[in-house]
KEDOMAR-125215 format. One record per residue (C-alpha): chain; residue in three letters; residue number from 1; x, y, z. Coordinates in steps of 0.001 Angstrom, whole numbers, plus 524288, in hexadecimal, padded with zeros to 5 digits. Example, Ala and Ser with C-alpha at 12.3 -4.5 7.8 and 13.67 -1.06 7.14 Angstrom:
! residues 2
REC mol type seq    xx    yy    zz
REC   A  ALA   1 8300C 7EE6C 81E78
REC   A  SER   2 83566 7FBDC 81BE4
END
This chain:
! residues 389
REC mol type seq    xx    yy    zz
REC   A  UNK   1 E412D E4BB7 1114C
REC   A  UNK   2 E414D E442F 11E12
REC   A  UNK   3 E4D56 E3C63 12183
REC   A  UNK   4 E4E2E E32E5 12CD3
REC   A  UNK   5 E5A3E E3370 13567
REC   A  UNK   6 E6293 E274E 133D4
REC   A  UNK   7 E6AF1 E2404 13FA5
REC   A  UNK   8 E7926 E20A6 13C72
REC   A  UNK   9 E7E44 E1342 13FEB
REC   A  UNK  10 E8198 E10C5 14E22
REC   A  UNK  11 E8FB6 E107C 152BB
REC   A  UNK  12 E9745 E0C85 15ECC
REC   A  UNK  13 E977E E1AC8 162FA
REC   A  UNK  14 E88B7 E1B7F 161FE
REC   A  UNK  15 E8787 E0F94 16AB8
REC   A  UNK  16 E9030 E1626 174D4
REC   A  UNK  17 E86D8 E215B 176DD
REC   A  UNK  18 E7B57 E182A 17722
REC   A  UNK  19 E819C E1194 182D0
REC   A  UNK  20 E83CC E04AF 17BD4
REC   A  UNK  21 E9297 E04DC 17BF7
REC   A  UNK  22 E9DD6 E0B96 182C2
REC   A  UNK  23 EAAF1 E1130 17F13
REC   A  UNK  24 EB48D E1247 18A49
REC   A  UNK  25 EBDBC E1AA9 1821F
REC   A  UNK  26 EB3E8 E2570 17F71
REC   A  UNK  27 EAA5A E2546 18AC1
REC   A  UNK  28 EAE14 E2BAA 1977F
REC   A  UNK  29 EA56B E22EF 19FBC
REC   A  UNK  30 E9F8F E2DE5 1A7CB
REC   A  UNK  31 E9343 E2961 1AEAF
REC   A  UNK  32 E882F E31B9 1B3B3
REC   A  UNK  33 E86B0 E30D4 1C269
REC   A  UNK  34 E7929 E2CCC 1C698
REC   A  UNK  35 E6EEE E2589 1BED8
REC   A  UNK  36 E6EC0 E2841 1B054
REC   A  UNK  37 E6118 E262D 1AA98
REC   A  UNK  38 E5FA9 E1A9F 1A185
REC   A  UNK  39 E5EB6 E1E13 19309
REC   A  UNK  40 E5290 E158F 192A1
REC   A  UNK  41 E4B92 E1DCB 19CF2
REC   A  UNK  42 E3EC6 E21E6 19635
REC   A  UNK  43 E3DE5 E2DF0 19EDF
REC   A  UNK  44 E4AE5 E340A 19AE8
REC   A  UNK  45 E4503 E3ED5 192A8
REC   A  UNK  46 E3B21 E4269 19D0D
REC   A  UNK  47 E45B2 E4213 1A79B
REC   A  UNK  48 E4E14 E4B52 19F7B
REC   A  UNK  49 E428E E548C 19D6B
REC   A  UNK  50 E3F4D E5473 1ABE8
REC   A  UNK  51 E4D3F E5716 1B044
REC   A  UNK  52 E4EEA E61BA 1A601
REC   A  UNK  53 E4277 E686B 1AA8E
REC   A  UNK  54 E467F E67CB 1B8D2
REC   A  UNK  55 E53B5 E6DF0 1B5ED
REC   A  UNK  56 E4D9D E78D7 1ADEF
REC   A  UNK  57 E5689 E8490 1AB95
REC   A  UNK  58 E60BE E7EE7 1B4D7
REC   A  UNK  59 E6563 E7621 1A9B2
REC   A  UNK  60 E6908 E78E8 19BAA
REC   A  UNK  61 E6ADF E6D1C 192C3
REC   A  UNK  62 E7408 E6DC2 18720
REC   A  UNK  63 E73AD E6377 17C5D
REC   A  UNK  64 E7E46 E61AD 1722D
REC   A  UNK  65 E79C4 E5EB3 16454
REC   A  UNK  66 E7FEA E5129 16519
REC   A  UNK  67 E779E E4CE6 170A6
REC   A  UNK  68 E6CE9 E42AF 16FAB
REC   A  UNK  69 E5F39 E4790 16C98
REC   A  UNK  70 E5A61 E42DB 179D9
REC   A  UNK  71 E63E5 E4C52 18051
REC   A  UNK  72 E6227 E5793 176AF
REC   A  UNK  73 E53A0 E573D 179F8
REC   A  UNK  74 E56C4 E5CEB 18770
REC   A  UNK  75 E60E2 E6700 1833E
REC   A  UNK  76 E5DC3 E755C 18539
REC   A  UNK  77 E67AA E78AA 17AAB
REC   A  UNK  78 E6E66 E705F 17045
REC   A  UNK  79 E7AD1 E73DE 1691C
REC   A  UNK  80 E891E E710F 166CB
REC   A  UNK  81 E9329 E71AE 171B1
REC   A  UNK  82 E9616 E8035 17061
REC   A  UNK  83 E87EB E847C 16F6D
REC   A  UNK  84 E8478 E7C77 17B6A
REC   A  UNK  85 E8FAB E822E 18351
REC   A  UNK  86 E8AE8 E8FBD 17F9B
REC   A  UNK  87 E7D11 E8C2C 1836F
REC   A  UNK  88 E81C4 E872E 19091
REC   A  UNK  89 E88C2 E9411 19315
REC   A  UNK  90 E7C5F E9B6B 18F54
REC   A  UNK  91 E7493 E94E7 19A54
REC   A  UNK  92 E7ACF E9A93 1A6B2
REC   A  UNK  93 E6E97 E9825 1AEC1
REC   A  UNK  94 E6E51 E8974 1AC63
REC   A  UNK  95 E7386 E8216 1B81D
REC   A  UNK  96 E761B E75C4 1B017
REC   A  UNK  97 E7B1F E74D2 1A221
REC   A  UNK  98 E7826 E66E6 19DDD
REC   A  UNK  99 E811A E649C 1923A
REC   A  UNK 100 E7CFF E597A 18958
REC   A  UNK 101 E8983 E58C9 181A7
REC   A  UNK 102 E9754 E546C 184D9
REC   A  UNK 103 EA164 E57CF 18F23
REC   A  UNK 104 EA8DA E62B6 1884C
REC   A  UNK 105 E9BF9 E69AF 18573
REC   A  UNK 106 E97FC E6942 193B6
REC   A  UNK 107 EA57D E6E7B 19765
REC   A  UNK 108 EA3B9 E7A02 18E2C
REC   A  UNK 109 E9674 E7CB0 19431
REC   A  UNK 110 E9C75 E7CB3 1A1CC
REC   A  UNK 111 EA704 E862B 19D46
REC   A  UNK 112 E9D07 E8F9C 197A8
REC   A  UNK 113 E92B5 E8EEF 1A266
REC   A  UNK 114 E9281 E94EB 1AFEB
REC   A  UNK 115 E9857 E8F03 1BC2C
REC   A  UNK 116 E8AA0 E8D9D 1C1BF
REC   A  UNK 117 E8676 E84A8 1B697
REC   A  UNK 118 E8886 E760E 1B5BB
REC   A  UNK 119 E8AF3 E6F0C 1A8DE
REC   A  UNK 120 E85CD E6116 1A8A1
REC   A  UNK 121 E89DD E5681 19EF7
REC   A  UNK 122 E7FF3 E4B4D 19FE1
REC   A  UNK 123 E8A6E E410A 19D0F
REC   A  UNK 124 E988F E43E9 1A0AF
REC   A  UNK 125 E9D0E E39E6 196A5
REC   A  UNK 126 E980E E4274 18B91
REC   A  UNK 127 EA556 E4698 186A6
REC   A  UNK 128 EAAFD E4A24 1796C
REC   A  UNK 129 EB512 E41CF 1728B
REC   A  UNK 130 EBA79 E4DA2 16B47
REC   A  UNK 131 EBC40 E55A3 177AD
REC   A  UNK 132 EC2D5 E49EF 17E1A
REC   A  UNK 133 ECCF6 E498A 17329
REC   A  UNK 134 ED3A9 E55A9 1788D
REC   A  UNK 135 ED71A E5527 186FB
REC   A  UNK 136 EDD44 E606A 18E56
REC   A  UNK 137 EEA08 E5918 190A2
REC   A  UNK 138 EEAF6 E5560 18241
REC   A  UNK 139 EE8E1 E635B 17DB7
REC   A  UNK 140 EF293 E688F 187A9
REC   A  UNK 141 EFC97 E5EC4 182A2
REC   A  UNK 142 EF9A1 E62E1 174A6
REC   A  UNK 143 EFBF4 E7114 17836
REC   A  UNK 144 F0933 E6D24 17DA8
REC   A  UNK 145 F0C3A E66F2 17077
REC   A  UNK 146 F08A0 E73A6 169AD
REC   A  UNK 147 F1104 E7B40 17339
REC   A  UNK 148 F1CB7 E7261 170EB
REC   A  UNK 149 F1ACF E7409 1623B
REC   A  UNK 150 F1B0F E82BF 16404
REC   A  UNK 151 F0D3C E84FA 15F03
REC   A  UNK 152 F04F9 E862E 16B5B
REC   A  UNK 153 F06BA E94F0 16BBE
REC   A  UNK 154 F014D E959C 15DDF
REC   A  UNK 155 EF5B5 E8CA4 1609F
REC   A  UNK 156 EE83A E8F6D 16619
REC   A  UNK 157 EDF08 E8493 16A5B
REC   A  UNK 158 ED0FA E83FB 16597
REC   A  UNK 159 EC843 E7989 16B44
REC   A  UNK 160 EBB64 E74A1 16627
REC   A  UNK 161 EAFCB E75D4 16F4B
REC   A  UNK 162 EB012 E66E2 16FE0
REC   A  UNK 163 EBB2A E66A1 179B3
REC   A  UNK 164 EBC7F E6557 18856
REC   A  UNK 165 EBCAE E70EA 1918F
REC   A  UNK 166 ECB0E E6DFA 19409
REC   A  UNK 167 ECE52 E6FA3 1859E
REC   A  UNK 168 EC655 E7C1B 184BB
REC   A  UNK 169 ECDE7 E80E2 190AC
REC   A  UNK 170 EDAE7 E7D53 18A59
REC   A  UNK 171 ED6B8 E84E5 17E4A
REC   A  UNK 172 ED238 E90C8 185DC
REC   A  UNK 173 EDEAB E9171 18DDD
REC   A  UNK 174 EE6BE E9220 1816F
REC   A  UNK 175 EDF09 E9CC3 17AC6
REC   A  UNK 176 ED698 E93E2 1727C
REC   A  UNK 177 EC819 E92A8 16FF3
REC   A  UNK 178 EBD36 E88B2 16EDA
REC   A  UNK 179 EB60F E86B8 16202
REC   A  UNK 180 EA9E8 E7FCC 15D39
REC   A  UNK 181 EA777 E7922 15051
REC   A  UNK 182 EA000 E8523 14BBE
REC   A  UNK 183 EAA54 E8F61 14F1E
REC   A  UNK 184 EB6E5 E878D 14D42
REC   A  UNK 185 EBB00 E8FD3 14197
REC   A  UNK 186 EB995 E9C91 14901
REC   A  UNK 187 EC0BA E96DE 154C3
REC   A  UNK 188 ECC0D E928D 14C35
REC   A  UNK 189 ECC85 E9FBB 1455A
REC   A  UNK 190 ECD7E EA60C 152BD
REC   A  UNK 191 ED7F1 E9C58 156F9
REC   A  UNK 192 EE088 E9EF5 14B37
REC   A  UNK 193 EDF8E EAD75 14E26
REC   A  UNK 194 EE5F9 EAA4E 15B40
REC   A  UNK 195 EF052 EA04F 15785
REC   A  UNK 196 EF64C E9955 14BCA
REC   A  UNK 197 EF1C3 E8BA6 14F8B
REC   A  UNK 198 EE5D2 E853B 15581
REC   A  UNK 199 EE53C E7928 15E0E
REC   A  UNK 200 ED76E E7450 15B5A
REC   A  UNK 201 ED121 E6B7A 16596
REC   A  UNK 202 ECBCC E6111 165DC
REC   A  UNK 203 EC501 E5E80 158BB
REC   A  UNK 204 ECE62 E5D64 14D5D
REC   A  UNK 205 EC37A E5D15 14340
REC   A  UNK 206 EBCDB E69E3 14701
REC   A  UNK 207 ECA2B E707B 14775
REC   A  UNK 208 ECE95 E6B2A 13A56
REC   A  UNK 209 EC1A3 E6D7B 1337F
REC   A  UNK 210 EC0DA E7B7D 13842
REC   A  UNK 211 ECEFE E7EE9 1354A
REC   A  UNK 212 ECF84 E78DD 127C4
REC   A  UNK 213 EC1B4 E7A21 12298
REC   A  UNK 214 EBE37 E875E 12868
REC   A  UNK 215 ECAF4 E8EB5 12A9F
REC   A  UNK 216 ED347 E8B12 11EF4
REC   A  UNK 217 EDDD9 E8388 12615
REC   A  UNK 218 EE2FC E7715 11FFC
REC   A  UNK 219 EE367 E695E 1253F
REC   A  UNK 220 EF22D E6AED 125ED
REC   A  UNK 221 EF044 E7646 12F62
REC   A  UNK 222 EEA33 E6CA2 138F1
REC   A  UNK 223 EF12A E627A 1412F
REC   A  UNK 224 EEB1D E585B 14A22
REC   A  UNK 225 EF00F E57B3 15828
REC   A  UNK 226 EEE73 E4A16 15DDB
REC   A  UNK 227 EEF8C E4AA6 16CBC
REC   A  UNK 228 EF2A5 E3C24 16D32
REC   A  UNK 229 EFF3D E3DA1 16557
REC   A  UNK 230 F0C22 E43F0 16951
REC   A  UNK 231 F0BE7 E5265 16583
REC   A  UNK 232 EFE44 E5033 16046
REC   A  UNK 233 F03E4 E4830 15533
REC   A  UNK 234 F094A E54A1 14F10
REC   A  UNK 235 F16B6 E5A07 14C40
REC   A  UNK 236 F1B3F E6768 150A2
REC   A  UNK 237 F1B3D E6B9F 1425F
REC   A  UNK 238 F0D01 E6781 140B9
REC   A  UNK 239 F08ED E6F11 14CC5
REC   A  UNK 240 F1046 E7B20 14868
REC   A  UNK 241 F0A8E E7B1D 13AA3
REC   A  UNK 242 EFC7B E77F8 13E84
REC   A  UNK 243 EF1FB E8249 14013
REC   A  UNK 244 EE7B0 E792F 145BD
REC   A  UNK 245 EEBD5 E6F3D 14FF5
REC   A  UNK 246 EE01E E6628 150A6
REC   A  UNK 247 EDDBC E5D82 15C6B
REC   A  UNK 248 EDB7B E4F2C 15918
REC   A  UNK 249 ECD76 E4E9E 15DCA
REC   A  UNK 250 EC069 E4C5F 1573C
REC   A  UNK 251 EB1F2 E4A07 15975
REC   A  UNK 252 EAEC9 E3B93 15A06
REC   A  UNK 253 EA1C5 E3E2A 1532F
REC   A  UNK 254 EA5BF E475D 14848
REC   A  UNK 255 EB288 E403C 1462B
REC   A  UNK 256 EAAE0 E3446 141AD
REC   A  UNK 257 EA646 E3AB1 1351D
REC   A  UNK 258 EAEEA E37DA 1296D
REC   A  UNK 259 EB01C E3B7F 11B37
REC   A  UNK 260 EAA30 E2E38 11830
REC   A  UNK 261 E9E44 E3247 1203C
REC   A  UNK 262 E9C82 E3E37 1178F
REC   A  UNK 263 E9E88 E36C6 10ADB
REC   A  UNK 264 E9568 E2BF7 10F32
REC   A  UNK 265 E8A19 E34F6 112AD
REC   A  UNK 266 E8B8E E3C57 105E1
REC   A  UNK 267 E8A89 E2F78 0FE94
REC   A  UNK 268 E7E51 E2B7B 10634
REC   A  UNK 269 E76CA E384D 106D3
REC   A  UNK 270 E7567 E4033 0FA52
REC   A  UNK 271 E773B E4EFF 0FBB2
REC   A  UNK 272 E7ABA E4DCB 10A0A
REC   A  UNK 273 E81C2 E58FD 110AF
REC   A  UNK 274 E8BF3 E5554 11AC5
REC   A  UNK 275 E8C3A E5DB4 12711
REC   A  UNK 276 E96BF E5B10 13144
REC   A  UNK 277 E9C91 E6076 13DC3
REC   A  UNK 278 EAA69 E6656 13D32
REC   A  UNK 279 EAF14 E5C32 14711
REC   A  UNK 280 EAEE0 E529D 13BA9
REC   A  UNK 281 EBB58 E4ED6 13497
REC   A  UNK 282 EC118 E581D 12A8C
REC   A  UNK 283 EBE07 E4F4B 11EFA
REC   A  UNK 284 EAFE6 E4E0D 1238C
REC   A  UNK 285 EAD7A E5CAB 1249E
REC   A  UNK 286 EB435 E5EA1 11784
REC   A  UNK 287 EAAA0 E5522 1114F
REC   A  UNK 288 E9E9F E5AC2 1181F
REC   A  UNK 289 E9591 E6519 112A1
REC   A  UNK 290 E942D E6CB3 11F40
REC   A  UNK 291 E9C02 E6D06 12BE5
REC   A  UNK 292 E980A E736E 13893
REC   A  UNK 293 E9582 E72FA 1471E
REC   A  UNK 294 E8A3C E6BD6 14D7C
REC   A  UNK 295 E821D E783A 14D77
REC   A  UNK 296 E8577 E7A5F 13F16
REC   A  UNK 297 E811F E6C95 13BD1
REC   A  UNK 298 E7419 E6E8E 142A8
REC   A  UNK 299 E7187 E7BBE 13C36
REC   A  UNK 300 E7543 E7665 12ED7
REC   A  UNK 301 E6BB6 E6B12 12FAD
REC   A  UNK 302 E60F9 E739F 1355C
REC   A  UNK 303 E6257 E7CF9 129CF
REC   A  UNK 304 E63EB E7293 11F40
REC   A  UNK 305 E58E1 E713A 11555
REC   A  UNK 306 E4F2F E660F 115CB
REC   A  UNK 307 E5387 E5A8F 10DA2
REC   A  UNK 308 E6204 E5D48 10F83
REC   A  UNK 309 E6B04 E51F3 112F9
REC   A  UNK 310 E7562 E5270 11D81
REC   A  UNK 311 E7FCB E4980 1230F
REC   A  UNK 312 E8454 E4ED6 13022
REC   A  UNK 313 E913A E4BB8 1368A
REC   A  UNK 314 E8F73 E4E3C 14503
REC   A  UNK 315 E8A2F E474C 15118
REC   A  UNK 316 E7ECD E3E17 14E85
REC   A  UNK 317 E752F E4342 158B7
REC   A  UNK 318 E7555 E508B 1521F
REC   A  UNK 319 E7454 E4B05 1445D
REC   A  UNK 320 E68CD E4289 14839
REC   A  UNK 321 E621E E4E19 14EDA
REC   A  UNK 322 E63C3 E5679 142AB
REC   A  UNK 323 E5E81 E4B9F 139FA
REC   A  UNK 324 E5269 E49D9 14250
REC   A  UNK 325 E504F E5885 14315
REC   A  UNK 326 E50F3 E59FA 13447
REC   A  UNK 327 E4971 E4EA4 12E12
REC   A  UNK 328 E4860 E56A6 1218B
REC   A  UNK 329 E5715 E554A 11F79
REC   A  UNK 330 E5F3C E4922 11D5B
REC   A  UNK 331 E6952 E48D2 12835
REC   A  UNK 332 E72D8 E3D9C 129F4
REC   A  UNK 333 E7E54 E3B09 132EF
REC   A  UNK 334 E8B5F E3C2F 12BF3
REC   A  UNK 335 E9037 E2F24 13110
REC   A  UNK 336 E8939 E2217 12FD0
REC   A  UNK 337 E8C02 E1E8F 13E03
REC   A  UNK 338 E86B6 E2466 14A92
REC   A  UNK 339 E8F90 E2F31 14F94
REC   A  UNK 340 E8AC7 E346B 15C9A
REC   A  UNK 341 E9358 E3C1C 165C9
REC   A  UNK 342 E9428 E312F 16FBF
REC   A  UNK 343 E981A E39CF 17B33
REC   A  UNK 344 E8DFC E4450 1785D
REC   A  UNK 345 E83A3 E39B4 177FA
REC   A  UNK 346 E86ED E3519 1859F
REC   A  UNK 347 E7D83 E3F78 18A4F
REC   A  UNK 348 E7049 E3921 188CF
REC   A  UNK 349 E630B E3AE9 18F31
REC   A  UNK 350 E6641 E3294 19B44
REC   A  UNK 351 E7247 E3AED 19E27
REC   A  UNK 352 E6AC3 E4789 19C03
REC   A  UNK 353 E5FA6 E430A 1A4D3
REC   A  UNK 354 E694E E3ED7 1AF5B
REC   A  UNK 355 E7039 E4C0A 1AEE8
REC   A  UNK 356 E63B1 E540A 1AF39
REC   A  UNK 357 E5D5F E4C12 1BA07
REC   A  UNK 358 E69DA E4D0B 1C211
REC   A  UNK 359 E6997 E5BE1 1C0DA
REC   A  UNK 360 E5B45 E5C06 1C4EA
REC   A  UNK 361 E5EF7 E541C 1D0F7
REC   A  UNK 362 E695B E5E20 1D482
REC   A  UNK 363 E7500 E55E8 1D053
REC   A  UNK 364 E7E93 E5C37 1C6DD
REC   A  UNK 365 E8430 E5177 1BE46
REC   A  UNK 366 E8E9F E50F2 1B3C7
REC   A  UNK 367 E9275 E5F23 1B562
REC   A  UNK 368 E9D1C E63A7 1AC0D
REC   A  UNK 369 EA69F E6D59 1B1F8
REC   A  UNK 370 EB2C5 E7390 1AC4C
REC   A  UNK 371 EBCF2 E78C3 1B5DB
REC   A  UNK 372 EBEDC E87A1 1B6A6
REC   A  UNK 373 ECC44 E884C 1B001
REC   A  UNK 374 EC818 E7FBA 1A4B0
REC   A  UNK 375 EBB8A E8793 1A395
REC   A  UNK 376 EC2D0 E9486 1A320
REC   A  UNK 377 ECBEF E909B 1980E
REC   A  UNK 378 EC18E E891E 19089
REC   A  UNK 379 EB895 E94DC 1913E
REC   A  UNK 380 EC365 E9D2C 18B4D
REC   A  UNK 381 EC369 E943C 17F65
REC   A  UNK 382 EB49A E9406 17EAD
REC   A  UNK 383 EB3B5 EA2D2 18010
REC   A  UNK 384 EBD8C EA4B9 17518
REC   A  UNK 385 EB4AA E9CA6 16C5B
REC   A  UNK 386 EA8C1 EA473 17081
REC   A  UNK 387 EAFD8 EB111 16D31
REC   A  UNK 388 EB281 EACD0 15F2B
REC   A  UNK 389 EAAEF EB52B 15552
END
């Protein structure tokens, strides 16, 4: 069976990353110094090849799974945020780590690589809406609320990899650890061996889904801390009775999928299996057939039998790539509308060419650096994760 990929309907978000609209509330407005090549330049691919060849082993290019195909084509390694940070650390001889991902990923790479290496982010405006939902000052203020409620001493922070270096540093300084979507259960098991409560940052859905669906906690064991409300919108009694204090943050891509999305695709595609990322809402993962990290999603589709039907709830670039790679399987996007990660997609071929050609010319651009104190505490949290069995 051969199935053609059908592109979901376009949305305002899709137009943003195509450069046809702007959103002052979500875009940081960071411009590249110098001349950025035009997207219409017919020599872009050849320019990228030439610059890559000239840099040779001096550069190592990392490409996140959610990147555009035109960027992935030049990646030495592809993967999720944790795998790419590990790969960066495993290349101590590379002078430049060119990270085609988002800001928090490049920060993690800088934390884990040597002082002699330079981490480059082709577009400084490639951020992460989830990571931006938990700022250092907000989390510090939240910890003060926990202290005033008399529960801080019983609480350990665990932060998702999708967080800023500052939040990883906050977590490390207070005895906590980082987790990924694939080891969140083990990280939480470790955390509850240390303390009675967990402050989970910044993705409420991964925290809730892991605690309730994988560890046997109840929804009543979880409370949602809203940094924009006094005391997080919670009473002292709620904080004292809770086991999981979830930060009010989410992924703008995975948060779009709804129970209606699942019901709709089941009504349209007979015998379809629904496969979603654990950053999706609780009711979505409950209704899905399989739930797992980006790497799990890829491995599941790669191993699926020919003729099987799948609706995948994760970023569109990856779903499209899987569909085109497996024409013998029917693969559809879980939502009817386009759902790119708009900040991840800011890194396109013109930005990559500009960054590589600048490095060839001896100009270090868009270097991501994390200060020594933040690095030290953030590395504590990352090392605790790496030490988990």
